[in-house]
GUTORTOR-775606 format. One line per 10 residues: number of its first residue (from 1); for each residue x, y, z of C-alpha. Coordinates in Angstrom, 1 decimal. Last residue first. Layout:
BEGIN
NUM> X,Y,Z  ...
# end
This chain:
BEGIN
592> -73.7,46.7,9.5  -70.5,45.8,11.4  -69.3,42.2,11.7  -66.8,41.3,14.4  -64.3,38.6,14.4  -63.4,35.2,15.7  -63.7,32.4,13.1  -66.9,31.0,11.9  -67.3,27.3,11.2  -65.6,24.6,9.1
582> -67.6,24.9,5.9  -66.4,22.5,3.1  -65.6,24.7,0.1  -67.9,26.2,-2.5  -69.3,29.0,-0.4  -66.8,31.7,-1.5  -65.1,30.6,-4.7  -61.7,28.9,-5.1  -60.2,28.9,-8.6  -57.3,26.5,-8.9
572> -54.0,27.2,-10.6  -51.6,24.3,-11.5  -48.5,22.5,-10.4  -50.1,20.6,-7.6  -53.6,18.9,-7.6  -56.0,20.2,-5.0  -57.5,17.9,-2.3  -59.1,20.1,-1.6  -60.7,23.2,-0.2  -61.6,23.9,3.5
562> -63.9,26.7,4.4  -64.0,29.2,7.3  -66.6,31.9,7.5  -65.4,35.0,9.4  -67.2,37.6,7.2  -63.9,38.5,5.6  -63.2,34.9,4.5  -61.1,32.4,6.4  -59.7,30.0,3.8  -58.2,26.5,4.5
552> -56.0,24.7,2.0  -55.5,21.0,1.3  -52.9,19.8,-1.2  -52.5,16.8,-3.4  -49.0,15.1,-3.3  -45.7,16.2,-4.8  -43.8,17.9,-1.9  -40.3,18.4,-3.3  -40.3,22.2,-2.9  -43.9,23.3,-2.4
542> -43.7,27.0,-3.5  -47.1,28.5,-2.8  -48.8,31.2,-5.0  -51.8,33.2,-3.9  -53.4,35.3,-6.6  -53.8,39.0,-6.1  -51.0,39.9,-8.6  -49.4,43.0,-7.3  -50.2,46.7,-6.7  -47.6,49.6,-6.5
532> -46.8,52.8,-4.8  -44.0,51.0,-2.9  -44.2,47.4,-1.8  -47.6,46.8,-0.2  -51.0,46.3,-1.7  -52.5,43.5,-3.8  -53.9,41.3,-1.1  -55.2,37.8,-0.4  -53.6,36.9,2.9  -51.1,34.2,3.4
522> -50.2,31.9,6.3  -47.9,29.1,5.2  -48.8,26.4,7.8  -51.8,24.8,9.5  -51.4,21.6,11.4  -52.7,18.1,11.3  -50.8,15.6,13.5  -50.3,12.1,12.0  -46.9,11.6,13.6  -45.1,12.1,10.2
512> -46.8,15.5,9.8  -50.2,16.3,8.3  -50.6,19.5,6.3  -53.2,22.2,6.0  -52.0,25.2,3.9  -53.4,28.4,5.1  -55.2,31.4,3.5  -56.8,34.5,5.1  -59.1,36.5,2.9  -58.3,40.2,3.0
502> -59.4,41.0,-0.6  -61.9,38.3,-1.7  -64.9,40.6,-1.1  -68.0,39.1,0.5  -71.4,40.4,-0.5  -71.4,40.2,-4.3  -69.2,37.1,-4.2  -65.7,36.3,-3.3  -63.0,34.8,-5.6  -59.6,33.3,-4.8
492> -57.3,32.3,-7.6  -54.9,29.9,-5.9  -51.7,28.5,-7.3  -49.8,25.5,-6.0  -46.1,24.8,-6.7  -43.5,22.1,-7.2  -39.8,22.9,-7.0  -37.6,25.3,-8.9  -35.2,25.9,-11.7  -35.1,29.7,-11.8
482> -36.4,31.2,-15.1  -38.3,34.1,-13.4  -39.1,36.7,-16.0  -38.0,40.2,-15.2  -39.9,43.1,-16.8  -38.3,46.5,-16.7  -39.8,50.0,-16.9  -37.8,52.6,-18.8  -36.5,55.7,-17.1  -37.4,58.9,-15.4
472> -38.0,57.0,-12.2  -37.9,53.2,-12.9  -40.9,50.9,-12.6  -39.8,47.4,-11.8  -41.9,44.4,-12.9  -41.7,41.0,-11.3  -42.1,37.3,-12.1  -43.2,34.7,-9.5  -43.3,31.1,-10.4  -46.1,28.8,-11.5
462> -45.9,28.9,-15.2  -48.7,31.4,-15.7  -46.6,33.7,-17.9  -47.0,36.9,-15.9  -46.9,35.2,-12.5  -47.0,38.3,-10.3  -44.9,40.8,-8.3  -44.9,44.6,-8.4  -42.1,47.1,-7.8  -42.3,50.9,-8.0
452> -39.2,53.0,-7.4  -36.0,52.1,-9.2  -33.5,54.8,-10.3  -31.6,52.4,-12.5  -28.3,50.4,-12.3  -28.1,47.0,-14.0  -26.7,44.4,-11.6  -30.0,43.1,-10.5  -28.8,39.5,-10.0  -25.0,38.8,-10.3
442> -24.4,38.0,-6.7  -27.4,36.7,-4.6  -27.6,38.7,-1.4  -27.8,36.5,1.7  -30.8,36.0,4.1  -31.0,33.8,7.2  -34.2,32.0,8.1  -33.4,28.5,6.8  -31.4,29.9,3.8  -33.6,32.6,2.2
432> -32.1,34.2,-0.9  -31.9,38.0,-1.1  -32.3,39.6,-4.5  -31.0,43.2,-4.8  -31.4,46.1,-7.2  -28.6,48.2,-8.5  -28.3,52.0,-8.0  -28.7,55.1,-10.1  -29.3,58.5,-8.7  -27.3,60.7,-11.1
422> -30.3,61.2,-13.4  -28.5,61.5,-15.7  -24.9,60.3,-15.8  -22.5,63.1,-16.8  -19.5,61.4,-15.2  -19.3,64.2,-12.5  -22.9,63.6,-11.6  -22.3,59.8,-11.4  -19.4,60.4,-9.1  -21.5,63.0,-7.1
412> -24.4,60.7,-6.3  -27.3,63.2,-6.0  -29.5,62.4,-3.0  -32.7,60.3,-3.4  -30.9,57.1,-4.5  -32.6,54.2,-6.3  -33.2,50.6,-5.1  -35.8,47.9,-5.8  -35.6,45.1,-3.3  -36.4,41.4,-3.8
402> -36.8,38.9,-1.0  -37.0,35.1,-0.6  -39.8,33.0,0.9  -38.9,29.4,1.8  -41.0,26.7,0.3  -38.5,25.6,-2.4  -40.3,27.4,-5.1  -37.1,28.9,-6.5  -38.0,32.6,-6.3  -40.4,32.2,-3.4
392> -41.4,35.9,-3.3  -41.4,38.6,-0.7  -41.5,42.3,-1.5  -39.8,45.6,-1.7  -40.2,48.8,-3.7  -38.2,51.7,-2.3  -34.7,51.1,-1.0  -32.0,53.7,-0.9  -28.8,51.7,-1.0  -25.4,51.4,0.8
382> -26.9,50.2,4.1  -28.9,47.3,2.6  -26.1,44.6,2.8  -25.6,45.2,6.5  -29.2,44.9,7.7  -31.0,41.9,6.2  -28.9,39.0,7.7  -31.6,37.5,9.9  -30.0,38.5,13.2  -29.3,42.0,11.9
372> -32.9,42.8,10.9  -34.5,41.3,14.0  -36.3,44.4,15.2  -39.0,43.3,17.6  -42.7,43.6,17.3  -45.6,43.0,19.8  -48.9,41.8,18.5  -48.5,38.1,19.3  -44.7,38.2,18.7  -44.4,39.8,15.3
362> -40.8,40.1,13.9  -40.0,43.6,12.6  -37.6,43.5,9.7  -35.9,46.8,9.0  -34.0,47.8,5.9  -30.8,49.4,7.1  -30.2,53.1,7.3  -27.1,54.5,5.7  -29.0,54.9,2.4  -32.8,55.3,2.8
352> -35.2,52.6,4.0  -37.4,49.6,3.2  -39.8,48.2,5.8  -40.4,44.5,6.5  -43.3,43.6,8.8  -44.2,40.1,10.2  -47.7,38.5,10.2  -48.8,35.9,12.7  -49.0,32.2,12.6  -45.6,31.1,13.6
342> -44.3,30.6,10.1  -41.1,32.6,10.7  -41.6,34.8,7.6  -45.4,35.3,8.2  -45.7,37.9,5.5  -45.6,41.7,5.0  -43.7,44.0,2.7  -43.5,47.8,3.1  -41.8,50.6,1.1  -40.4,54.0,2.0
332> -39.3,54.6,5.5  -36.7,57.3,6.3  -35.9,56.2,9.8  -37.1,56.9,13.3  -34.4,55.9,15.8  -35.0,53.8,19.0  -31.9,51.8,18.4  -33.9,48.7,17.5  -35.8,50.6,14.8  -38.7,53.0,15.2
322> -42.5,52.8,15.2  -43.1,49.0,15.2  -42.5,48.2,18.9  -46.2,47.8,19.7  -46.3,50.7,22.1  -44.7,53.0,19.5  -47.0,51.8,16.7  -50.3,52.1,18.6  -52.5,54.6,16.8  -56.1,53.8,17.7
312> -59.0,52.9,15.3  -62.8,52.9,15.6  -65.1,51.9,12.7  -67.2,49.7,14.9  -64.2,47.5,15.4  -60.9,48.2,17.3  -58.7,48.3,14.2  -55.2,49.2,15.3  -53.6,52.0,13.3  -49.8,51.4,13.3
302> -47.8,54.5,12.3  -44.1,54.9,11.5  -42.0,57.4,13.4  -40.5,60.3,11.4  -38.0,60.4,8.5  -40.4,59.3,5.7  -43.3,57.4,7.1  -44.2,53.8,6.5  -47.9,53.3,7.4  -49.4,50.1,8.9
292> -53.2,49.6,8.9  -55.1,46.9,10.8  -57.5,44.3,9.4  -59.6,42.6,12.1  -59.2,38.9,13.0  -57.8,39.7,16.5  -54.3,38.6,15.7  -52.5,41.9,16.3  -51.3,42.7,12.8  -54.3,41.7,10.8
282> -53.3,43.2,7.4  -53.4,46.5,5.6  -50.2,47.9,4.0  -49.1,51.5,3.2  -45.9,53.1,2.0  -44.7,56.7,1.5  -46.5,58.5,4.3  -45.3,61.9,5.5  -46.1,61.6,9.1  -49.0,63.7,10.4
272> -51.3,62.6,13.3  -54.2,64.9,14.4  -56.1,64.6,11.1  -56.0,60.8,11.5  -58.2,60.9,14.6  -61.0,58.5,13.6  -63.6,61.3,13.5  -61.3,63.5,11.4  -60.3,60.8,8.9  -63.9,59.7,8.2
262> -63.8,60.6,4.5  -66.9,59.1,2.8  -66.5,57.0,-0.3  -69.4,56.8,-2.8  -70.6,54.0,-5.0  -73.5,54.5,-7.4  -76.1,51.8,-7.3  -78.8,54.1,-6.0  -77.1,57.1,-4.5  -75.7,56.2,-1.1
252> -76.3,52.4,-1.4  -73.9,51.6,1.5  -71.1,54.1,1.8  -67.5,53.0,1.2  -65.3,54.2,4.1  -62.4,56.5,3.4  -59.4,56.9,5.7  -57.1,59.8,4.7  -53.5,60.5,5.8  -52.1,63.7,7.4
242> -49.5,65.8,5.5  -45.9,66.4,6.4  -44.6,70.0,6.4  -41.5,70.4,4.3  -37.8,70.8,4.8  -37.6,67.5,6.8  -38.5,65.7,3.5  -34.9,66.3,2.3  -34.3,68.9,-0.5  -32.8,67.7,-3.8
232> -29.4,68.9,-4.6  -27.3,72.0,-5.4  -23.6,71.8,-4.9  -22.2,73.4,-1.7  -20.0,70.3,-1.0  -22.1,69.7,2.2  -25.1,69.6,-0.1  -27.3,72.5,-1.0  -31.1,72.7,-1.3  -33.2,73.3,-4.3
222> -35.8,76.2,-4.3  -39.5,75.7,-4.3  -42.3,78.3,-4.0  -44.1,77.8,-7.3  -43.9,74.0,-7.0  -45.6,74.1,-3.6  -45.4,71.0,-1.5  -47.2,69.9,1.6  -45.8,66.4,2.1  -46.8,62.7,1.8
212> -50.4,61.4,1.9  -51.2,57.8,2.4  -54.7,56.9,1.3  -56.7,54.2,3.1  -59.8,52.9,1.2  -62.8,50.7,2.0  -63.8,47.6,0.2  -67.4,46.3,0.6  -68.5,43.1,2.4  -69.6,44.9,5.6
202> -66.6,43.7,7.6  -65.6,47.2,8.8  -62.1,47.5,7.3  -62.9,45.8,4.0  -59.6,46.6,2.3  -58.2,48.8,-0.4  -54.7,50.3,-0.1  -53.0,53.5,-1.0  -49.4,54.8,-1.7  -48.3,58.1,-3.0
192> -50.6,61.0,-2.3  -49.6,64.7,-2.7  -52.9,66.5,-2.1  -55.8,68.0,-3.9  -59.1,66.8,-2.4  -62.6,66.3,-3.6  -64.1,63.4,-1.8  -64.1,60.2,-3.9  -67.0,58.9,-5.9  -67.6,62.2,-7.7
182> -66.0,61.2,-11.0  -65.7,57.4,-11.3  -63.5,57.4,-14.5  -64.5,54.6,-16.7  -62.4,51.6,-17.6  -62.8,48.8,-20.1  -62.4,45.1,-19.6  -65.8,44.4,-18.0  -66.8,47.8,-16.6  -63.6,48.3,-14.6
172> -64.1,51.5,-12.5  -61.2,54.0,-12.4  -60.8,56.1,-9.3  -58.5,59.2,-9.8  -56.5,61.1,-7.1  -56.4,64.8,-7.4  -53.1,66.7,-7.1  -49.7,65.0,-6.9  -51.3,61.7,-7.7  -52.7,58.4,-6.6
162> -54.3,56.2,-9.3  -57.1,54.0,-7.9  -58.0,50.9,-10.0  -60.8,48.5,-10.3  -60.6,44.7,-10.7  -63.7,43.1,-12.1  -66.0,40.5,-10.3  -68.9,42.9,-9.7  -68.0,43.5,-6.0  -68.2,47.3,-6.4
152> -64.7,48.1,-5.2  -62.9,45.1,-6.8  -59.4,46.1,-5.8  -56.3,47.8,-7.0  -54.0,50.6,-5.8  -51.6,52.6,-7.9  -48.9,55.2,-7.4  -47.6,58.6,-8.3  -49.3,60.2,-11.3  -49.1,63.9,-12.2
142> -52.7,63.9,-13.5  -53.7,63.3,-17.1  -55.1,59.8,-17.0  -56.8,60.6,-20.4  -56.1,57.5,-22.6  -57.4,55.2,-19.9  -60.5,53.8,-21.7  -59.5,50.3,-22.6  -59.0,51.1,-26.3  -56.8,54.1,-25.4
132> -54.5,52.1,-23.1  -54.4,48.9,-25.3  -50.6,48.6,-25.4  -50.0,44.9,-26.3  -48.2,42.4,-24.2  -46.3,39.1,-24.9  -44.7,37.2,-22.0  -41.3,36.0,-23.1  -41.3,32.5,-24.6  -41.6,28.9,-23.4
122> -44.4,29.6,-21.0  -46.8,30.2,-23.8  -48.1,33.7,-24.4  -51.6,34.8,-23.3  -51.8,38.2,-25.0  -51.3,40.1,-21.8  -52.8,43.6,-22.1  -50.5,46.6,-21.5  -52.2,49.6,-19.9  -50.2,52.8,-20.1
112> -50.7,55.9,-17.9  -50.9,59.2,-19.8  -48.5,61.7,-21.4  -50.0,65.1,-21.8  -51.5,66.7,-24.9  -52.2,70.4,-24.3  -51.6,72.2,-21.0  -49.3,71.0,-18.3  -46.8,73.8,-18.9  -44.8,72.9,-15.7
102> -43.9,69.7,-13.9  -44.1,67.6,-17.1  -45.3,64.1,-17.0  -46.3,61.6,-14.2  -47.1,58.1,-15.7  -48.4,55.0,-13.9  -47.8,51.6,-15.5  -50.8,49.2,-15.6  -49.8,45.6,-16.6  -52.0,42.6,-17.4
92> -52.1,39.2,-15.7  -53.6,36.3,-17.7  -56.6,34.3,-16.5  -59.0,35.9,-19.1  -60.6,38.1,-16.5  -60.4,41.2,-18.7  -58.2,43.5,-16.5  -56.2,40.8,-14.7  -54.0,42.8,-12.5  -50.3,43.8,-12.1
82> -49.8,47.5,-11.1  -46.8,49.8,-11.4  -45.7,52.8,-9.4  -43.9,56.1,-10.0  -42.7,58.4,-8.7  -40.7,60.2,-6.0  -37.7,61.8,-7.9  -39.7,64.6,-9.6  -41.4,65.8,-6.4  -38.3,66.6,-4.5
72> -37.5,69.2,-7.1  -34.1,69.4,-8.6  -35.1,72.1,-11.1  -32.8,70.6,-13.8  -35.5,69.6,-16.3  -37.0,66.4,-14.7  -40.7,66.2,-15.8  -40.8,62.8,-14.2  -41.5,60.9,-17.5  -41.5,57.2,-17.1
62> -40.7,55.1,-20.2  -43.1,52.4,-21.3  -42.1,50.1,-24.1  -43.8,46.8,-23.1  -44.0,44.5,-26.1  -42.3,41.7,-24.2  -39.3,41.2,-26.4  -37.3,44.2,-25.1  -38.6,43.8,-21.6  -37.4,40.2,-21.2
52> -34.9,40.9,-18.4  -34.2,37.4,-17.1  -34.3,36.6,-13.4  -32.3,33.4,-12.7  -31.8,32.1,-9.1  -28.7,29.9,-8.9  -29.3,26.2,-8.6  -28.1,25.1,-5.1  -30.2,22.0,-4.4  -29.1,19.6,-7.1
42> -25.5,20.8,-7.0  -25.3,20.0,-3.3  -26.7,16.5,-4.0  -24.0,16.1,-6.7  -21.3,17.1,-4.2  -22.5,14.6,-1.6  -22.7,11.8,-4.1  -19.1,12.5,-5.2  -17.9,12.6,-1.6  -19.5,9.3,-0.9
32> -18.0,7.7,-4.0  -14.5,8.9,-3.1  -14.9,7.4,0.4  -16.0,4.1,-1.0  -13.0,4.0,-3.3  -10.6,4.6,-0.4  -12.2,1.7,1.5  -11.8,-0.6,-1.6  -8.2,0.5,-2.2  -7.2,-0.5,1.3
22> -6.3,2.1,3.9  -3.5,4.2,5.1  -4.6,7.8,5.2  -3.4,11.3,4.5  -6.4,13.6,4.5  -8.3,14.5,1.3  -7.4,17.7,-0.5  -10.3,19.5,-2.0  -9.8,21.5,-5.2  -12.8,23.8,-5.7
12> -14.9,24.0,-8.9  -18.0,22.8,-7.1  -16.1,19.6,-5.9  -12.8,18.7,-7.6  -11.1,15.8,-5.8  -7.7,15.3,-4.4  -5.7,12.4,-2.9  -2.7,12.4,-0.6  -0.2,9.6,-0.5  0.9,6.5,1.5
2> 1.2,3.4,-0.8  0.0,0.0,0.0
# end
């Protein structure tokens, strides 16, 4: 027998085996074991692949911020993007919000764009066609900021709110074509960015929360100076923050015509001003009522706890969700929610400005703790200004990953010196979840843009999550998810004329090896979150290697619980209110 060292190449690395005296057969077994281990590692470590398919998609939208050298804070704030099924054909369409010139707004102005999905096969890029004029939105002429979606009249068609610097616009979907619902919203001219629809009083109709930003006068604006004495954009602290608006939908106010009533004063919103940039609605304290979380720019965030009977109390500071672990209020922009630790309650993730980490608040039965550092989300975010943000299972392994859309708000002098316009460009980030700790995936999102809006959805219906990034004063980008992944389950959840699907709670029901049935994978049907954007309302579960039929439990807005299944994997299922096996009524309060 010889005494020598052996080597093996595993994952392109040369591994030196220890010196050993053994027979050839034992040595051979060891080599086979290492080879099998390396192959199993290769099987489970496929790199996430997000392919920019914008050029071949038919989407040619370019955001116009009106940027002409004025360096106004307004021009770097928009805009959002929405993913919704306009014509109920089962394919997600795209609504991109436009802003336009800051001055001389007479004559022909750029308008929002609506791209209809042509139902392409999964083997090619999603194909879209601009049908903005045909679908009735050729005159969205405000200075657009963001978008919120929801079926506000319970007719089975998704409607749209466009937030603006000026008057917000509600567009009613009449069956694939939109009509402006003039007079349905209280007349107001503010700077609104993010908004959210939800049934806040359990009456079956969607209500509306609008996050308002700053008091801003274009005619009385002068740019600020940096430490280098160069001119730059003014920080939000130079302006007075605005209060938000809470609007309840009235019941049969004028025949069949819907009407939203502003109850902000009676609820107490007028007394609390924050400079809202992000809004999300979910049950944050576990009492089966939807609450409202608001991401504010540079001041404490707000958490409006729903106490029932149209009463709310602001509780962010007491709940631990107003500031970070150091007790500091940050420049909050976007919001993402999910049950990231799978303990049955919803956790909060808030995106922030450069030199401030994105903050993950873990929910512990209504009390929140900042776990950003412990979960690997802090350090890699400090060099970026993050706006759009959201969870997705990029590889369908059952663990939720994270995508962040970045773009600076202060002039980056190296870019300015190089003549890059606008000099605010940063790369986006994809974080991969490895058993509760997140790491940035190198090589993804390397192109630099001034990213703002971010929406998630399965654009090609192949069972994984694609995404769209809306870039300030630049071209929107569509990223198709080509990551090799596990099995999946898709749910298209539909209410009826008295119970809206938005807000429905969804669980997977699984049986462990000991025969114990438990619920996992808490989701809520929603379109809100991220930044100024609206996402695909369908629920998509990554199942990993699980290949058997699935059971799901839904808790509807009226408290009714239903079980659906067994459901075949690797396909979408339409689940309708009243068509499952009724389990009872969950805790909650219904208000007439």
